[in-house]
ROVEX-426947 format. One record per residue (C-alpha): residue in one letter; x, y, z. Coordinates in Angstrom, 3 decimals. Example, Ala and Ser with C-alpha at 12.3 -4.5 7.8 and 13.67 -1.06 7.14 Angstrom:
<vexlums>
<vexlum 'a' <12.300 -4.500 7.800>>
<vexlum 's' <13.670 -1.060 7.140>>
</vexlums>
This chain:
<vexlums>
<vexlum 'x' <161.875 -72.774 80.885>>
<vexlum 'x' <162.809 -70.530 77.957>>
<vexlum 'x' <166.209 -70.609 76.278>>
<vexlum 'x' <167.008 -67.139 77.689>>
<vexlum 'x' <166.166 -68.311 81.214>>
<vexlum 'x' <168.400 -71.381 80.780>>
<vexlum 'x' <171.249 -69.151 79.585>>
<vexlum 'x' <170.752 -66.743 82.515>>
<vexlum 'x' <170.698 -69.637 84.981>>
<vexlum 'x' <173.862 -71.142 83.490>>
<vexlum 'x' <175.652 -67.776 83.606>>
<vexlum 'x' <174.604 -67.215 87.220>>
<vexlum 'x' <175.916 -70.658 88.189>>
<vexlum 'x' <179.218 -70.106 86.380>>
<vexlum 'x' <179.682 -66.664 87.973>>
<vexlum 'x' <178.901 -68.127 91.413>>
<vexlum 'x' <181.470 -70.884 90.858>>
<vexlum 'x' <184.210 -68.417 89.905>>
<vexlum 'x' <183.391 -66.101 92.804>>
<vexlum 'x' <183.638 -69.141 95.055>>
<vexlum 'x' <187.130 -69.760 93.686>>
<vexlum 'x' <188.138 -66.119 94.310>>
<vexlum 'x' <186.585 -65.913 97.787>>
<vexlum 'x' <189.550 -67.448 99.702>>
<vexlum 'x' <191.860 -64.740 98.344>>
<vexlum 'x' <189.516 -62.000 99.542>>
<vexlum 'x' <188.991 -63.755 102.877>>
<vexlum 'x' <192.753 -64.024 103.427>>
<vexlum 'x' <192.771 -60.232 103.815>>
<vexlum 'x' <189.835 -60.232 106.242>>
<vexlum 'x' <187.112 -59.487 103.711>>
<vexlum 'x' <184.516 -61.421 101.815>>
<vexlum 'x' <182.526 -61.198 98.594>>
<vexlum 'x' <178.932 -62.222 97.993>>
<vexlum 'x' <177.196 -62.645 94.642>>
<vexlum 'x' <173.995 -60.596 94.594>>
<vexlum 'x' <172.914 -61.238 91.018>>
<vexlum 'x' <173.652 -61.290 87.308>>
<vexlum 'x' <171.586 -59.211 84.878>>
<vexlum 'x' <170.535 -60.241 81.385>>
<vexlum 'x' <173.056 -57.687 80.095>>
<vexlum 'x' <175.932 -59.496 81.833>>
<vexlum 'x' <176.339 -57.070 84.726>>
<vexlum 'x' <177.427 -58.935 87.851>>
<vexlum 'x' <176.381 -57.376 91.169>>
<vexlum 'x' <178.404 -58.258 94.234>>
<vexlum 'x' <178.549 -57.139 97.839>>
<vexlum 'x' <181.899 -56.675 99.554>>
<vexlum 'x' <181.950 -57.525 103.249>>
<vexlum 'x' <184.278 -57.400 106.244>>
<vexlum 'x' <187.588 -55.623 105.804>>
<vexlum 'x' <186.683 -54.827 102.171>>
<vexlum 'x' <184.098 -52.293 103.331>>
<vexlum 'x' <185.809 -48.925 103.180>>
<vexlum 'x' <189.161 -50.387 102.121>>
<vexlum 'x' <190.947 -48.101 99.650>>
<vexlum 'x' <192.071 -51.148 97.634>>
<vexlum 'x' <188.604 -52.673 97.273>>
<vexlum 'x' <187.983 -50.894 93.967>>
<vexlum 'x' <191.124 -52.400 92.489>>
<vexlum 'x' <190.252 -55.831 93.883>>
<vexlum 'x' <186.828 -55.554 92.307>>
<vexlum 'x' <187.931 -54.356 88.853>>
<vexlum 'x' <191.359 -55.918 88.394>>
<vexlum 'x' <190.757 -59.122 90.327>>
<vexlum 'x' <187.098 -60.079 90.164>>
<vexlum 'x' <185.897 -58.320 86.999>>
<vexlum 'x' <188.905 -59.233 84.878>>
<vexlum 'x' <188.788 -62.879 85.961>>
<vexlum 'x' <185.079 -63.121 85.183>>
<vexlum 'x' <185.460 -61.410 81.791>>
<vexlum 'x' <188.395 -63.643 80.863>>
<vexlum 'x' <186.472 -66.814 81.663>>
<vexlum 'x' <182.943 -65.725 80.741>>
<vexlum 'x' <182.731 -63.397 77.730>>
<vexlum 'x' <179.052 -62.722 78.532>>
<vexlum 'x' <180.107 -60.738 81.621>>
<vexlum 'x' <180.261 -57.039 80.758>>
<vexlum 'x' <180.906 -55.434 84.146>>
<vexlum 'x' <181.115 -56.086 87.875>>
<vexlum 'x' <179.555 -53.555 90.238>>
<vexlum 'x' <179.472 -53.373 93.999>>
<vexlum 'x' <176.053 -52.824 95.576>>
</vexlums>
């Protein structure tokens, strides 16, 4: 395994752990969040589920809640996008 692959794997695991910590907050409002992937450029792709689909506040949840938390804890994360 190359050093870049090890770094990517570590970042993916760390992102998954943090999303797991945030999930109960999203679920408390009837939604859910699923990690789809993390690119080499630090872009995290997630899928919003349940009540989050079509919710007018989901954009704020994604950017202010999820993205900011990930960026604060993992400087390699550059953006969070919903797919």
